[in-house]
mmCIF file of the C-alpha atoms, coordinates in Angstrom:
data_MODEL
# 
_entry.id   MODEL 
# 
loop_
_atom_site.group_PDB 
_atom_site.id 
_atom_site.type_symbol 
_atom_site.label_atom_id 
_atom_site.label_alt_id 
_atom_site.label_comp_id 
_atom_site.label_asym_id 
_atom_site.label_entity_id 
_atom_site.label_seq_id 
_atom_site.pdbx_PDB_ins_code 
_atom_site.Cartn_x 
_atom_site.Cartn_y 
_atom_site.Cartn_z 
_atom_site.occupancy 
_atom_site.B_iso_or_equiv 
_atom_site.pdbx_formal_charge 
_atom_site.auth_seq_id 
_atom_site.auth_comp_id 
_atom_site.auth_asym_id 
_atom_site.auth_atom_id 
_atom_site.pdbx_PDB_model_num 
ATOM 1  C CA . MET A 1 1  ? 58.789  161.237 -66.847 1.00 0.00 ? 1  MET A CA 1 
ATOM 2  C CA . PHE A 1 2  ? 60.293  161.736 -63.394 1.00 0.00 ? 2  PHE A CA 1 
ATOM 3  C CA . GLU A 1 3  ? 60.126  157.990 -62.704 1.00 0.00 ? 3  GLU A CA 1 
ATOM 4  C CA . GLY A 1 4  ? 62.026  157.229 -65.904 1.00 0.00 ? 4  GLY A CA 1 
ATOM 5  C CA . LYS A 1 5  ? 64.754  159.708 -64.982 1.00 0.00 ? 5  LYS A CA 1 
ATOM 6  C CA . GLU A 1 6  ? 65.142  158.182 -61.515 1.00 0.00 ? 6  GLU A CA 1 
ATOM 7  C CA . LYS A 1 7  ? 65.253  154.684 -62.992 1.00 0.00 ? 7  LYS A CA 1 
ATOM 8  C CA . ARG A 1 8  ? 68.044  155.734 -65.383 1.00 0.00 ? 8  ARG A CA 1 
ATOM 9  C CA . LYS A 1 9  ? 69.978  157.308 -62.512 1.00 0.00 ? 9  LYS A CA 1 
ATOM 10 C CA . ASP A 1 10 ? 69.627  154.092 -60.527 1.00 0.00 ? 10 ASP A CA 1 
ATOM 11 C CA . LEU A 1 11 ? 70.799  151.987 -63.475 1.00 0.00 ? 11 LEU A CA 1 
ATOM 12 C CA . ILE A 1 12 ? 73.778  154.264 -64.096 1.00 0.00 ? 12 ILE A CA 1 
ATOM 13 C CA . GLN A 1 13 ? 74.760  154.049 -60.419 1.00 0.00 ? 13 GLN A CA 1 
ATOM 14 C CA . GLU A 1 14 ? 74.449  150.261 -60.533 1.00 0.00 ? 14 GLU A CA 1 
ATOM 15 C CA . LEU A 1 15 ? 76.667  150.107 -63.621 1.00 0.00 ? 15 LEU A CA 1 
ATOM 16 C CA . ARG A 1 16 ? 79.274  152.313 -61.959 1.00 0.00 ? 16 ARG A CA 1 
ATOM 17 C CA . SER A 1 17 ? 79.363  150.198 -58.814 1.00 0.00 ? 17 SER A CA 1 
ATOM 18 C CA . THR A 1 18 ? 79.561  146.966 -60.844 1.00 0.00 ? 18 THR A CA 1 
ATOM 19 C CA . HIS A 1 19 ? 82.399  148.396 -62.908 1.00 0.00 ? 19 HIS A CA 1 
ATOM 20 C CA . ALA A 1 20 ? 84.252  149.432 -59.749 1.00 0.00 ? 20 ALA A CA 1 
ATOM 21 C CA . LEU A 1 21 ? 83.901  145.911 -58.341 1.00 0.00 ? 21 LEU A CA 1 
ATOM 22 C CA . GLN A 1 22 ? 85.221  144.414 -61.570 1.00 0.00 ? 22 GLN A CA 1 
ATOM 23 C CA . ASP A 1 23 ? 88.221  146.760 -61.465 1.00 0.00 ? 23 ASP A CA 1 
ATOM 24 C CA . ALA A 1 24 ? 88.924  145.736 -57.878 1.00 0.00 ? 24 ALA A CA 1 
ATOM 25 C CA . GLU A 1 25 ? 88.696  142.040 -58.772 1.00 0.00 ? 25 GLU A CA 1 
ATOM 26 C CA . GLN A 1 26 ? 91.071  142.523 -61.697 1.00 0.00 ? 26 GLN A CA 1 
ATOM 27 C CA . GLN A 1 27 ? 93.531  144.306 -59.423 1.00 0.00 ? 27 GLN A CA 1 
ATOM 28 C CA . VAL A 1 28 ? 93.415  141.406 -56.954 1.00 0.00 ? 28 VAL A CA 1 
ATOM 29 C CA . LYS A 1 29 ? 94.017  138.930 -59.782 1.00 0.00 ? 29 LYS A CA 1 
ATOM 30 C CA . ARG A 1 30 ? 97.018  140.969 -60.999 1.00 0.00 ? 30 ARG A CA 1 
ATOM 31 C CA . GLN A 1 31 ? 98.464  141.006 -57.485 1.00 0.00 ? 31 GLN A CA 1 
ATOM 32 C CA . GLU A 1 32 ? 97.948  137.256 -57.120 1.00 0.00 ? 32 GLU A CA 1 
ATOM 33 C CA . LYS A 1 33 ? 99.661  136.678 -60.468 1.00 0.00 ? 33 LYS A CA 1 
ATOM 34 C CA . GLN A 1 34 ? 102.634 138.811 -59.418 1.00 0.00 ? 34 GLN A CA 1 
ATOM 35 C CA . ALA A 1 35 ? 102.914 136.900 -56.144 1.00 0.00 ? 35 ALA A CA 1 
ATOM 36 C CA . THR A 1 36 ? 102.786 133.582 -57.993 1.00 0.00 ? 36 THR A CA 1 
ATOM 37 C CA . LEU A 1 37 ? 105.486 134.683 -60.424 1.00 0.00 ? 37 LEU A CA 1 
ATOM 38 C CA . ALA A 1 38 ? 107.676 135.856 -57.550 1.00 0.00 ? 38 ALA A CA 1 
ATOM 39 C CA . LEU A 1 39 ? 107.299 132.499 -55.789 1.00 0.00 ? 39 LEU A CA 1 
ATOM 40 C CA . GLN A 1 40 ? 108.141 130.661 -59.005 1.00 0.00 ? 40 GLN A CA 1 
ATOM 41 C CA . ARG A 1 41 ? 111.308 132.757 -59.432 1.00 0.00 ? 41 ARG A CA 1 
ATOM 42 C CA . GLN A 1 42 ? 112.309 132.055 -55.831 1.00 0.00 ? 42 GLN A CA 1 
ATOM 43 C CA . ARG A 1 43 ? 111.781 128.334 -56.326 1.00 0.00 ? 43 ARG A CA 1 
ATOM 44 C CA . ARG A 1 44 ? 113.857 128.274 -59.532 1.00 0.00 ? 44 ARG A CA 1 
ATOM 45 C CA . LEU A 1 45 ? 116.658 130.147 -57.770 1.00 0.00 ? 45 LEU A CA 1 
ATOM 46 C CA . TYR A 1 46 ? 116.540 127.729 -54.833 1.00 0.00 ? 46 TYR A CA 1 
ATOM 47 C CA . GLU A 1 47 ? 116.589 124.705 -57.151 1.00 0.00 ? 47 GLU A CA 1 
ATOM 48 C CA . HIS A 1 48 ? 119.529 126.187 -59.031 1.00 0.00 ? 48 HIS A CA 1 
ATOM 49 C CA . LYS A 1 49 ? 121.466 126.721 -55.801 1.00 0.00 ? 49 LYS A CA 1 
ATOM 50 C CA . VAL A 1 50 ? 120.718 123.164 -54.672 1.00 0.00 ? 50 VAL A CA 1 
ATOM 51 C CA . SER A 1 51 ? 121.911 121.739 -57.976 1.00 0.00 ? 51 SER A CA 1 
ATOM 52 C CA . LEU A 1 52 ? 125.124 123.769 -57.736 1.00 0.00 ? 52 LEU A CA 1 
ATOM 53 C CA . SER A 1 53 ? 125.659 122.411 -54.233 1.00 0.00 ? 53 SER A CA 1 
ATOM 54 C CA . TYR A 1 54 ? 125.254 118.844 -55.473 1.00 0.00 ? 54 TYR A CA 1 
ATOM 55 C CA . ILE A 1 55 ? 127.705 119.484 -58.285 1.00 0.00 ? 55 ILE A CA 1 
ATOM 56 C CA . HIS A 1 56 ? 130.216 120.919 -55.827 1.00 0.00 ? 56 HIS A CA 1 
ATOM 57 C CA . VAL A 1 57 ? 129.853 117.940 -53.472 1.00 0.00 ? 57 VAL A CA 1 
ATOM 58 C CA . TYR A 1 58 ? 130.178 115.491 -56.372 1.00 0.00 ? 58 TYR A CA 1 
ATOM 59 C CA . ASP A 1 59 ? 133.274 117.279 -57.678 1.00 0.00 ? 59 ASP A CA 1 
ATOM 60 C CA . THR A 1 60 ? 134.798 117.258 -54.200 1.00 0.00 ? 60 THR A CA 1 
ATOM 61 C CA . ILE A 1 61 ? 134.186 113.524 -53.794 1.00 0.00 ? 61 ILE A CA 1 
ATOM 62 C CA . GLN A 1 62 ? 135.654 112.741 -57.214 1.00 0.00 ? 62 GLN A CA 1 
ATOM 63 C CA . LYS A 1 63 ? 138.990 114.469 -56.567 1.00 0.00 ? 63 LYS A CA 1 
ATOM 64 C CA . PRO A 1 64 ? 141.773 112.049 -55.625 1.00 0.00 ? 64 PRO A CA 1 
# 
């Protein structure tokens, strides 16, 4: 009976540690996703600014 109780305690502890690791991995994935989204926003902003610069240069060249 005592062996069964110890085995259950060990299994419960293993489940808890596995669950904690999964939570940590999910947190890392969320942080990576946020970083990726931030980089994508920065790139879109940069591309928008570049396109506005080209438009401005083109407009300047076209004026008589």
